[in-house]
N, CA, C and O atoms as a GROMACS GRO file, in nm:
protein
  284
    1UNK      N    1  -0.471  -2.091  -7.356
    1UNK     CA    2  -0.446  -2.033  -7.223
    1UNK      C    3  -0.531  -1.967  -7.172
    1UNK      O    4  -0.598  -1.885  -7.235
    2UNK      N    5  -0.544  -1.991  -7.049
    2UNK     CA    6  -0.624  -1.930  -6.942
    2UNK      C    7  -0.640  -1.794  -6.920
    2UNK      O    8  -0.528  -1.744  -6.922
    3UNK      N    9  -0.733  -1.703  -6.897
    3UNK     CA   10  -0.713  -1.563  -6.907
    3UNK      C   11  -0.782  -1.544  -6.768
    3UNK      O   12  -0.894  -1.593  -6.754
    4UNK      N   13  -0.711  -1.465  -6.647
    4UNK     CA   14  -0.798  -1.425  -6.538
    4UNK      C   15  -0.830  -1.301  -6.543
    4UNK      O   16  -0.780  -1.215  -6.615
    5UNK      N   17  -0.940  -1.286  -6.445
    5UNK     CA   18  -0.999  -1.118  -6.475
    5UNK      C   19  -1.036  -1.098  -6.333
    5UNK      O   20  -1.120  -1.172  -6.282
    6UNK      N   21  -0.978  -1.001  -6.264
    6UNK     CA   22  -1.013  -0.970  -6.115
    6UNK      C   23  -1.103  -0.873  -6.094
    6UNK      O   24  -1.092  -0.758  -6.135
    7UNK      N   25  -1.211  -0.928  -6.017
    7UNK     CA   26  -1.343  -0.851  -5.970
    7UNK      C   27  -1.334  -0.823  -5.872
    7UNK      O   28  -1.247  -0.865  -5.796
    8UNK      N   29  -1.450  -0.717  -5.834
    8UNK     CA   30  -1.453  -0.652  -5.708
    8UNK      C   31  -1.438  -0.722  -5.594
    8UNK      O   32  -1.487  -0.833  -5.618
    9UNK      N   33  -1.387  -0.718  -5.458
    9UNK     CA   34  -1.353  -0.785  -5.370
    9UNK      C   35  -1.509  -0.760  -5.277
    9UNK      O   36  -1.606  -0.690  -5.308
   10UNK      N   37  -1.484  -0.851  -5.150
   10UNK     CA   38  -1.574  -0.829  -5.060
   10UNK      C   39  -1.507  -0.833  -4.924
   10UNK      O   40  -1.402  -0.897  -4.912
   11UNK      N   41  -1.566  -0.761  -4.806
   11UNK     CA   42  -1.484  -0.741  -4.701
   11UNK      C   43  -1.588  -0.804  -4.606
   11UNK      O   44  -1.698  -0.750  -4.593
   12UNK      N   45  -1.552  -0.927  -4.533
   12UNK     CA   46  -1.643  -0.966  -4.416
   12UNK      C   47  -1.599  -0.942  -4.285
   12UNK      O   48  -1.480  -0.965  -4.267
   13UNK      N   49  -1.661  -0.904  -4.193
   13UNK     CA   50  -1.653  -0.848  -4.066
   13UNK      C   51  -1.684  -0.947  -3.989
   13UNK      O   52  -1.800  -0.977  -4.019
   14UNK      N   53  -1.638  -1.028  -3.888
   14UNK     CA   54  -1.720  -1.142  -3.806
   14UNK      C   55  -1.679  -1.059  -3.649
   14UNK      O   56  -1.582  -0.989  -3.617
   15UNK      N   57  -1.792  -1.102  -3.578
   15UNK     CA   58  -1.806  -0.996  -3.405
   15UNK      C   59  -1.861  -1.120  -3.358
   15UNK      O   60  -1.943  -1.194  -3.412
   16UNK      N   61  -1.772  -1.133  -3.196
   16UNK     CA   62  -1.815  -1.217  -3.119
   16UNK      C   63  -1.918  -1.150  -3.024
   16UNK      O   64  -1.905  -1.047  -2.957
   17UNK      N   65  -2.029  -1.240  -3.038
   17UNK     CA   66  -2.164  -1.178  -3.008
   17UNK      C   67  -2.176  -1.288  -2.840
   17UNK      O   68  -2.284  -1.320  -2.790
   18UNK      N   69  -2.067  -1.318  -2.794
   18UNK     CA   70  -2.071  -1.410  -2.659
   18UNK      C   71  -2.100  -1.556  -2.671
   18UNK      O   72  -2.104  -1.615  -2.779
   19UNK      N   73  -2.118  -1.606  -2.571
   19UNK     CA   74  -2.159  -1.723  -2.563
   19UNK      C   75  -2.294  -1.799  -2.577
   19UNK      O   76  -2.386  -1.742  -2.519
   20UNK      N   77  -2.314  -1.866  -2.613
   20UNK     CA   78  -2.438  -1.922  -2.657
   20UNK      C   79  -2.469  -2.042  -2.545
   20UNK      O   80  -2.400  -2.067  -2.447
   21UNK      N   81  -2.591  -2.109  -2.587
   21UNK     CA   82  -2.652  -2.192  -2.446
   21UNK      C   83  -2.568  -2.304  -2.432
   21UNK      O   84  -2.570  -2.369  -2.327
   22UNK      N   85  -2.493  -2.335  -2.528
   22UNK     CA   86  -2.416  -2.470  -2.548
   22UNK      C   87  -2.279  -2.445  -2.499
   22UNK      O   88  -2.194  -2.533  -2.498
   23UNK      N   89  -2.253  -2.287  -2.449
   23UNK     CA   90  -2.112  -2.266  -2.426
   23UNK      C   91  -1.999  -2.245  -2.538
   23UNK      O   92  -1.886  -2.205  -2.508
   24UNK      N   93  -2.032  -2.271  -2.651
   24UNK     CA   94  -1.984  -2.203  -2.744
   24UNK      C   95  -1.976  -2.070  -2.798
   24UNK      O   96  -2.090  -2.025  -2.802
   25UNK      N   97  -1.892  -1.986  -2.841
   25UNK     CA   98  -1.893  -1.871  -2.901
   25UNK      C   99  -1.968  -1.840  -3.031
   25UNK      O  100  -1.951  -1.889  -3.142
   26UNK      N  101  -2.062  -1.738  -2.987
   26UNK     CA  102  -2.132  -1.720  -3.100
   26UNK      C  103  -2.082  -1.600  -3.176
   26UNK      O  104  -2.055  -1.494  -3.119
   27UNK      N  105  -2.065  -1.624  -3.347
   27UNK     CA  106  -2.016  -1.534  -3.405
   27UNK      C  107  -2.118  -1.505  -3.519
   27UNK      O  108  -2.177  -1.589  -3.587
   28UNK      N  109  -2.127  -1.378  -3.526
   28UNK     CA  110  -2.199  -1.302  -3.624
   28UNK      C  111  -2.140  -1.235  -3.718
   28UNK      O  112  -2.043  -1.174  -3.674
   29UNK      N  113  -2.164  -1.214  -3.869
   29UNK     CA  114  -2.100  -1.099  -3.954
   29UNK      C  115  -2.217  -1.023  -4.032
   29UNK      O  116  -2.340  -1.028  -4.037
   30UNK      N  117  -2.105  -0.946  -4.094
   30UNK     CA  118  -2.154  -0.850  -4.194
   30UNK      C  119  -2.068  -0.850  -4.315
   30UNK      O  120  -1.945  -0.859  -4.307
   31UNK      N  121  -2.127  -0.841  -4.417
   31UNK     CA  122  -2.034  -0.823  -4.550
   31UNK      C  123  -2.066  -0.712  -4.616
   31UNK      O  124  -2.177  -0.660  -4.603
   32UNK      N  125  -1.997  -0.677  -4.674
   32UNK     CA  126  -1.980  -0.545  -4.751
   32UNK      C  127  -1.908  -0.582  -4.866
   32UNK      O  128  -1.793  -0.626  -4.861
   33UNK      N  129  -2.005  -0.558  -5.026
   33UNK     CA  130  -1.945  -0.592  -5.128
   33UNK      C  131  -1.902  -0.484  -5.213
   33UNK      O  132  -1.917  -0.366  -5.181
   34UNK      N  133  -1.843  -0.530  -5.335
   34UNK     CA  134  -1.782  -0.420  -5.413
   34UNK      C  135  -1.687  -0.355  -5.381
   34UNK      O  136  -1.700  -0.242  -5.428
   35UNK      N  137  -1.576  -0.367  -5.312
   35UNK     CA  138  -1.456  -0.314  -5.268
   35UNK      C  139  -1.366  -0.290  -5.414
   35UNK      O  140  -1.357  -0.365  -5.511
   36UNK      N  141  -1.310  -0.168  -5.392
   36UNK     CA  142  -1.235  -0.114  -5.505
   36UNK      C  143  -1.120  -0.201  -5.523
   36UNK      O  144  -1.051  -0.240  -5.429
   37UNK      N  145  -1.095  -0.235  -5.667
   37UNK     CA  146  -1.018  -0.338  -5.689
   37UNK      C  147  -0.844  -0.271  -5.631
   37UNK      O  148  -0.744  -0.328  -5.583
   38UNK      N  149  -0.870  -0.159  -5.658
   38UNK     CA  150  -0.717  -0.086  -5.624
   38UNK      C  151  -0.696  -0.063  -5.455
   38UNK      O  152  -0.590  -0.017  -5.411
   39UNK      N  153  -0.786  -0.092  -5.386
   39UNK     CA  154  -0.795  -0.083  -5.242
   39UNK      C  155  -0.671  -0.161  -5.183
   39UNK      O  156  -0.646  -0.276  -5.220
   40UNK      N  157  -0.584  -0.087  -5.079
   40UNK     CA  158  -0.473  -0.207  -5.062
   40UNK      C  159  -0.517  -0.239  -4.877
   40UNK      O  160  -0.593  -0.182  -4.798
   41UNK      N  161  -0.418  -0.366  -4.865
   41UNK     CA  162  -0.472  -0.397  -4.751
   41UNK      C  163  -0.491  -0.326  -4.634
   41UNK      O  164  -0.577  -0.357  -4.551
   42UNK      N  165  -0.388  -0.200  -4.620
   42UNK     CA  166  -0.394  -0.121  -4.518
   42UNK      C  167  -0.516  -0.034  -4.537
   42UNK      O  168  -0.576   0.002  -4.436
   43UNK      N  169  -0.565   0.010  -4.674
   43UNK     CA  170  -0.705   0.049  -4.661
   43UNK      C  171  -0.820  -0.035  -4.590
   43UNK      O  172  -0.895   0.004  -4.500
   44UNK      N  173  -0.815  -0.168  -4.659
   44UNK     CA  174  -0.908  -0.254  -4.600
   44UNK      C  175  -0.921  -0.251  -4.443
   44UNK      O  176  -1.030  -0.253  -4.384
   45UNK      N  177  -0.811  -0.247  -4.388
   45UNK     CA  178  -0.782  -0.260  -4.262
   45UNK      C  179  -0.869  -0.125  -4.155
   45UNK      O  180  -0.945  -0.128  -4.058
   46UNK      N  181  -0.800  -0.011  -4.243
   46UNK     CA  182  -0.868   0.111  -4.189
   46UNK      C  183  -1.033   0.138  -4.162
   46UNK      O  184  -1.097   0.182  -4.066
   47UNK      N  185  -1.066   0.092  -4.288
   47UNK     CA  186  -1.193   0.089  -4.300
   47UNK      C  187  -1.300  -0.043  -4.203
   47UNK      O  188  -1.420  -0.031  -4.175
   48UNK      N  189  -1.230  -0.132  -4.178
   48UNK     CA  190  -1.296  -0.236  -4.110
   48UNK      C  191  -1.291  -0.191  -3.978
   48UNK      O  192  -1.392  -0.214  -3.913
   49UNK      N  193  -1.200  -0.133  -3.923
   49UNK     CA  194  -1.159  -0.062  -3.789
   49UNK      C  195  -1.221   0.040  -3.745
   49UNK      O  196  -1.232   0.066  -3.625
   50UNK      N  197  -1.280   0.126  -3.862
   50UNK     CA  198  -1.363   0.216  -3.837
   50UNK      C  199  -1.520   0.171  -3.842
   50UNK      O  200  -1.600   0.219  -3.762
   51UNK      N  201  -1.559   0.075  -3.942
   51UNK     CA  202  -1.687   0.011  -3.930
   51UNK      C  203  -1.695  -0.057  -3.776
   51UNK      O  204  -1.805  -0.041  -3.723
   52UNK      N  205  -1.602  -0.127  -3.701
   52UNK     CA  206  -1.601  -0.219  -3.614
   52UNK      C  207  -1.643  -0.125  -3.499
   52UNK      O  208  -1.733  -0.161  -3.423
   53UNK      N  209  -1.556   0.045  -3.476
   53UNK     CA  210  -1.608   0.115  -3.387
   53UNK      C  211  -1.751   0.149  -3.369
   53UNK      O  212  -1.802   0.175  -3.260
   54UNK      N  213  -1.820   0.145  -3.502
   54UNK     CA  214  -1.979   0.175  -3.474
   54UNK      C  215  -2.046   0.038  -3.413
   54UNK      O  216  -2.141   0.050  -3.336
   55UNK      N  217  -2.001  -0.075  -3.442
   55UNK     CA  218  -2.100  -0.188  -3.371
   55UNK      C  219  -2.109  -0.204  -3.250
   55UNK      O  220  -2.035  -0.138  -3.176
   56UNK      N  221  -2.176  -0.269  -3.211
   56UNK     CA  222  -2.225  -0.303  -3.044
   56UNK      C  223  -2.159  -0.425  -2.987
   56UNK      O  224  -2.181  -0.457  -2.870
   57UNK      N  225  -2.064  -0.508  -3.077
   57UNK     CA  226  -1.982  -0.649  -3.050
   57UNK      C  227  -1.861  -0.637  -3.103
   57UNK      O  228  -1.846  -0.602  -3.220
   58UNK      N  229  -1.767  -0.662  -3.026
   58UNK     CA  230  -1.626  -0.688  -3.056
   58UNK      C  231  -1.593  -0.748  -3.158
   58UNK      O  232  -1.632  -0.860  -3.191
   59UNK      N  233  -1.502  -0.662  -3.230
   59UNK     CA  234  -1.447  -0.778  -3.364
   59UNK      C  235  -1.354  -0.853  -3.331
   59UNK      O  236  -1.251  -0.840  -3.264
   60UNK      N  237  -1.431  -0.980  -3.415
   60UNK     CA  238  -1.340  -1.094  -3.432
   60UNK      C  239  -1.230  -1.127  -3.526
   60UNK      O  240  -1.117  -1.176  -3.519
   61UNK      N  241  -1.306  -1.083  -3.612
   61UNK     CA  242  -1.185  -1.135  -3.756
   61UNK      C  243  -1.231  -1.014  -3.900
   61UNK      O  244  -1.337  -0.953  -3.909
   62UNK      N  245  -1.136  -1.010  -3.978
   62UNK     CA  246  -1.147  -0.940  -4.087
   62UNK      C  247  -1.119  -1.001  -4.201
   62UNK      O  248  -0.997  -1.010  -4.221
   63UNK      N  249  -1.205  -1.055  -4.304
   63UNK     CA  250  -1.197  -1.133  -4.405
   63UNK      C  251  -1.178  -1.050  -4.562
   63UNK      O  252  -1.258  -0.974  -4.616
   64UNK      N  253  -1.098  -1.076  -4.590
   64UNK     CA  254  -1.112  -0.974  -4.742
   64UNK      C  255  -1.119  -1.120  -4.845
   64UNK      O  256  -1.036  -1.210  -4.859
   65UNK      N  257  -1.268  -1.095  -4.914
   65UNK     CA  258  -1.278  -1.227  -5.028
   65UNK      C  259  -1.249  -1.164  -5.145
   65UNK      O  260  -1.310  -1.059  -5.169
   66UNK      N  261  -1.174  -1.201  -5.219
   66UNK     CA  262  -1.121  -1.174  -5.344
   66UNK      C  263  -1.189  -1.305  -5.437
   66UNK      O  264  -1.195  -1.425  -5.410
   67UNK      N  265  -1.244  -1.217  -5.574
   67UNK     CA  266  -1.322  -1.278  -5.688
   67UNK      C  267  -1.240  -1.267  -5.800
   67UNK      O  268  -1.188  -1.159  -5.831
   68UNK      N  269  -1.220  -1.393  -5.878
   68UNK     CA  270  -1.141  -1.399  -6.006
   68UNK      C  271  -1.243  -1.493  -6.100
   68UNK      O  272  -1.301  -1.599  -6.075
   69UNK      N  273  -1.240  -1.402  -6.229
   69UNK     CA  274  -1.321  -1.449  -6.326
   69UNK      C  275  -1.219  -1.557  -6.391
   69UNK      O  276  -1.105  -1.512  -6.394
   70UNK      N  277  -1.231  -1.689  -6.444
   70UNK     CA  278  -1.140  -1.722  -6.538
   70UNK      C  279  -1.195  -1.797  -6.652
   70UNK      O  280  -1.286  -1.879  -6.635
   71UNK      N  281  -1.135  -1.770  -6.790
   71UNK     CA  282  -1.175  -1.820  -6.915
   71UNK      C  283  -1.101  -1.859  -7.001
   71UNK      O  284  -1.147  -1.901  -7.107
   0.00000   0.00000   0.00000
């Protein structure tokens, strides 16, 4: 039987950097590794909003990436 082990998650923030020369939206991102396993969705949202307030560009999306090892 397979065993799952939850590993630390990452937080990816995407920012709208305006329109490119081709007229399409330019999206930039910043990734923060090693989120605590015990962090709730509310905790992650609060931190993401605090970080985005310090950025030059507007926040486009918040993504939490979960990693699981299977053996």
